[in-house]
TORVOZA-479757 format. One line per 3 residues: their letters; for each residue x, y, z of N, C-alpha, C, CB. Coordinates in nm, 2 decimals, padded with zeros to 4 digits. Glycine has a CB too. Example, Ala and Ser with C-alpha at 12.3 -4.5 7.8 and 13.67 -1.06 7.14 Angstrom:
as) 01.32/-00.57/00.78/01.23/-00.45/00.78/01.32/-00.33/00.78/01.13/-00.45/00.90 | 01.28/-00.22/00.71/01.37/-00.11/00.71/01.29/00.00/00.79/01.41/-00.06/00.57
This chain:
mkk) -00.29/-01.19/-00.94/-00.30/-01.09/-00.83/-00.26/-00.96/-00.89/-00.22/-01.12/-00.71 | -00.34/-00.85/-00.87/-00.30/-00.72/-00.91/-00.18/-00.67/-00.84/-00.43/-00.62/-00.89 | -00.09/-00.60/-00.92/00.03/-00.55/-00.86/00.03/-00.40/-00.87/00.16/-00.60/-00.93
iei) 00.06/-00.33/-00.76/00.07/-00.18/-00.76/00.20/-00.14/-00.70/-00.05/-00.12/-00.68 | 00.25/-00.03/-00.75/00.37/00.03/-00.70/00.34/00.17/-00.64/00.48/00.05/-00.82 | 00.39/00.19/-00.52/00.37/00.31/-00.45/00.50/00.39/-00.45/00.32/00.29/-00.30
kep) 00.49/00.51/-00.50/00.62/00.59/-00.51/00.66/00.64/-00.37/00.60/00.72/-00.60 | 00.56/00.68/-00.29/00.59/00.73/-00.15/00.47/00.70/-00.06/00.63/00.88/-00.16 | 00.50/00.65/00.06/00.38/00.62/00.15/00.33/00.75/00.21/00.42/00.52/00.26
mwk) 00.22/00.75/00.28/00.18/00.86/00.36/00.25/00.86/00.49/00.02/00.86/00.38 | 00.34/00.95/00.51/00.43/00.95/00.63/00.36/00.98/00.76/00.55/01.05/00.61 | 00.26/01.06/00.76/00.19/01.10/00.88/00.15/00.98/00.96/00.08/01.19/00.85
nrs) 00.09/00.88/00.89/00.03/00.76/00.96/00.10/00.64/00.91/-00.12/00.76/00.94 | 00.21/00.65/00.84/00.29/00.53/00.78/00.19/00.43/00.71/00.37/00.46/00.89 | 00.12/00.48/00.61/00.03/00.40/00.54/00.04/00.41/00.39/-00.12/00.43/00.59
vgm) -00.03/00.33/00.32/-00.04/00.34/00.17/-00.18/00.35/00.14/00.03/00.21/00.10 | -00.21/00.42/00.03/-00.35/00.44/-00.01/-00.38/00.36/-00.13/-00.37/00.59/-00.04 | -00.50/00.30/-00.13/-00.55/00.22/-00.24/-00.69/00.26/-00.28/-00.55/00.07/-00.20
ren) -00.71/00.27/-00.41/-00.85/00.31/-00.46/-00.94/00.20/-00.43/-00.84/00.34/-00.60 | -01.07/00.22/-00.45/-01.18/00.13/-00.42/-01.19/00.00/-00.50/-01.30/00.20/-00.42 | -01.12/-00.01/-00.61/-01.13/-00.13/-00.70/-01.03/-00.23/-00.66/-01.12/-00.09/-00.85
ipk) -01.05/-00.30/-00.55/-00.95/-00.40/-00.49/-01.01/-00.53/-00.53/-00.93/-00.38/-00.34 | -00.93/-00.62/-00.60/-00.98/-00.75/-00.64/-01.00/-00.84/-00.52/-00.89/-00.81/-00.74 | -01.07/-00.95/-00.53/-01.10/-01.04/-00.42/-00.97/-01.11/-00.37/-01.19/-01.15/-00.47
egv) -00.88/-01.13/-00.46/-00.75/-01.20/-00.41/-00.65/-01.10/-00.35/-00.69/-01.27/-00.53 | -00.69/-00.97/-00.34/-00.60/-00.87/-00.28/-00.50/-00.82/-00.38/-00.53/-00.93/-00.17 | -00.40/-00.74/-00.33/-00.31/-00.68/-00.42/-00.16/-00.70/-00.37/-00.33/-00.53/-00.44
eir) -00.07/-00.70/-00.46/00.07/-00.71/-00.43/00.12/-00.57/-00.43/00.15/-00.80/-00.53 | 00.19/-00.52/-00.33/00.24/-00.38/-00.32/00.39/-00.38/-00.31/00.17/-00.32/-00.19 | 00.44/-00.29/-00.38/00.59/-00.25/-00.38/00.59/-00.10/-00.35/00.66/-00.29/-00.51
ilh) 00.67/-00.07/-00.25/00.69/00.07/-00.21/00.83/00.11/-00.26/00.68/00.10/-00.05 | 00.83/00.21/-00.35/00.96/00.24/-00.43/01.04/00.35/-00.36/00.92/00.28/-00.57 | 01.00/00.41/-00.25/01.07/00.52/-00.19/01.21/00.48/-00.15/00.99/00.57/-00.07
rqk) 01.31/00.56/-00.18/01.45/00.54/-00.14/01.50/00.64/-00.05/01.54/00.53/-00.27 | 01.59/00.60/00.04/01.66/00.69/00.13/01.77/00.76/00.06/01.71/00.61/00.25 | 01.83/00.86/00.13/01.93/00.94/00.07/02.05/00.85/00.02/01.99/01.04/00.17
dgk) 02.08/00.74/00.08/02.19/00.65/00.04/02.15/00.56/-00.07/02.24/00.57/00.16 | 02.03/00.57/-00.12/01.98/00.48/-00.23/01.91/00.35/-00.19/02.10/00.45/-00.32 | 01.91/00.32/-00.06/01.85/00.20/-00.02/01.70/00.22/-00.01/01.91/00.15/00.12
ltf) 01.62/00.11/-00.04/01.48/00.12/-00.03/01.44/00.13/00.12/01.41/-00.01/-00.09 | 01.35/00.22/00.14/01.30/00.24/00.28/01.22/00.12/00.33/01.21/00.37/00.29 | 01.14/00.06/00.24/01.06/-00.06/00.27/01.10/-00.16/00.17/00.91/-00.02/00.26
phv) 01.21/-00.24/00.20/01.26/-00.34/00.10/01.19/-00.47/00.09/01.41/-00.36/00.13 | 01.06/-00.47/00.09/00.98/-00.59/00.08/00.87/-00.58/-00.02/00.92/-00.63/00.22 | 00.82/-00.69/-00.06/00.70/-00.70/-00.14/00.59/-00.74/-00.04/00.71/-00.80/-00.26
yhc) 00.48/-00.66/-00.04/00.37/-00.68/00.06/00.25/-00.73/-00.01/00.34/-00.55/00.13 | 00.16/-00.80/00.07/00.03/-00.84/00.02/-00.07/-00.77/00.11/00.01/-01.00/00.02 | -00.18/-00.72/00.05/-00.29/-00.66/00.12/-00.42/-00.73/00.07/-00.30/-00.51/00.09
srs) -00.49/-00.79/00.17/-00.61/-00.86/00.13/-00.72/-00.76/00.12/-00.65/-00.96/00.25 | -00.82/-00.80/00.04/-00.94/-00.71/00.02/-01.00/-00.67/00.16/-01.04/-00.78/-00.07 | -01.02/-00.77/00.24/-01.08/-00.75/00.37/-01.00/-00.65/00.46/-01.10/-00.88/00.45
lal) -00.87/-00.65/00.46/-00.79/-00.56/00.53/-00.81/-00.42/00.47/-00.64/-00.60/00.52 | -00.80/-00.40/00.34/-00.82/-00.27/00.28/-00.96/-00.21/00.31/-00.80/-00.28/00.13 | -01.06/-00.29/00.30/-01.20/-00.24/00.32/-01.22/-00.21/00.47/-01.30/-00.34/00.28
ssp) -01.15/-00.27/00.56/-01.16/-00.24/00.70/-01.07/-00.12/00.75/-01.14/-00.36/00.79 | -00.99/-00.07/00.66/-00.90/00.04/00.70/-00.97/00.17/00.69/-00.78/00.04/00.60 | -00.92/00.28/00.75/-00.98/00.41/00.74/-00.99/00.46/00.60/-00.89/00.51/00.82
kky) -01.10/00.53/00.57/-01.13/00.58/00.44/-01.10/00.73/00.43/-01.27/00.55/00.40 | -01.06/00.77/00.31/-01.04/00.91/00.28/-01.12/00.94/00.15/-00.89/00.96/00.26 | -01.21/01.03/00.15/-01.29/01.06/00.03/-01.22/01.17/-00.06/-01.43/01.11/00.07
mld) -01.19/01.13/-00.18/-01.11/01.22/-00.27/-01.21/01.32/-00.34/-01.04/01.14/-00.38 | -01.15/01.42/-00.39/-01.23/01.53/-00.46/-01.31/01.47/-00.58/-01.14/01.64/-00.50 | -01.26/01.37/-00.64/-01.33/01.31/-00.76/-01.44/01.22/-00.71/-01.23/01.24/-00.85
gki) -01.47/01.20/-00.58/-01.57/01.12/-00.53/-01.53/00.97/-00.50/-01.68/01.12/-00.63 | -01.40/00.94/-00.54/-01.35/00.80/-00.51/-01.31/00.79/-00.37/-01.23/00.77/-00.61 | -01.31/00.67/-00.32/-01.27/00.64/-00.19/-01.12/00.58/-00.19/-01.36/00.53/-00.12
lym) -01.04/00.63/-00.10/-00.90/00.59/-00.08/-00.89/00.52/00.05/-00.80/00.71/-00.09 | -00.86/00.39/00.05/-00.84/00.32/00.18/-00.70/00.33/00.22/-00.88/00.17/00.16 | -00.68/00.38/00.34/-00.54/00.40/00.40/-00.50/00.29/00.49/-00.54/00.54/00.48
vki) -00.42/00.20/00.43/-00.38/00.08/00.50/-00.24/00.10/00.56/-00.37/-00.05/00.40 | -00.23/00.07/00.69/-00.10/00.09/00.76/00.00/-00.01/00.71/-00.12/00.08/00.92 | 00.12/00.03/00.69/00.23/-00.06/00.63/00.25/-00.17/00.73/00.36/00.02/00.61
edl) 00.25/-00.15/00.86/00.27/-00.25/00.96/00.17/-00.37/00.96/00.28/-00.19/01.10 | 00.05/-00.34/00.90/-00.06/-00.44/00.89/-00.05/-00.52/00.76/-00.19/-00.37/00.89 | 00.04/-00.49/00.67/00.06/-00.56/00.55/00.14/-00.69/00.57/00.12/-00.48/00.44
tii) 00.11/-00.79/00.49/00.19/-00.92/00.50/00.31/-00.91/00.41/00.09/-01.04/00.47 | 00.43/-00.94/00.46/00.55/-00.95/00.37/00.54/-01.08/00.30/00.68/-00.93/00.46 | 00.56/-01.07/00.16/00.56/-01.20/00.08/00.69/-01.21/00.01/00.44/-01.19/-00.02
ggl) 00.78/-01.12/00.02/00.91/-01.13/-00.05/00.99/-01.01/-00.03/00.89/-01.16/-00.20 | 01.10/-01.01/-00.10/01.19/-00.89/-00.09/01.22/-00.84/-00.23/01.33/-00.93/-00.03 | 01.26/-00.71/-00.23/01.29/-00.64/-00.36/01.44/-00.65/-00.37/01.24/-00.50/-00.36
s) 01.49/-00.64/-00.50/01.63/-00.64/-00.52/01.68/-00.51/-00.56/01.68/-00.75/-00.62
């Protein structure tokens, strides 16, 4: 499974963005953003299926690529970060 690390989510709609090359088995997502006290804001490892990503709202980037904006609440928790 492809693993991606997100430095900071999109706060306006509490989502993460993924480019159009999403493998069939989905992706494993880690959100690395930390609060002022050093704790992770989203202390889980998430899974996003290809079907969820492709059904999420799209944003067209200047380079012509598509960015799928998947809400964090729709992701499946598969573990925790340490």
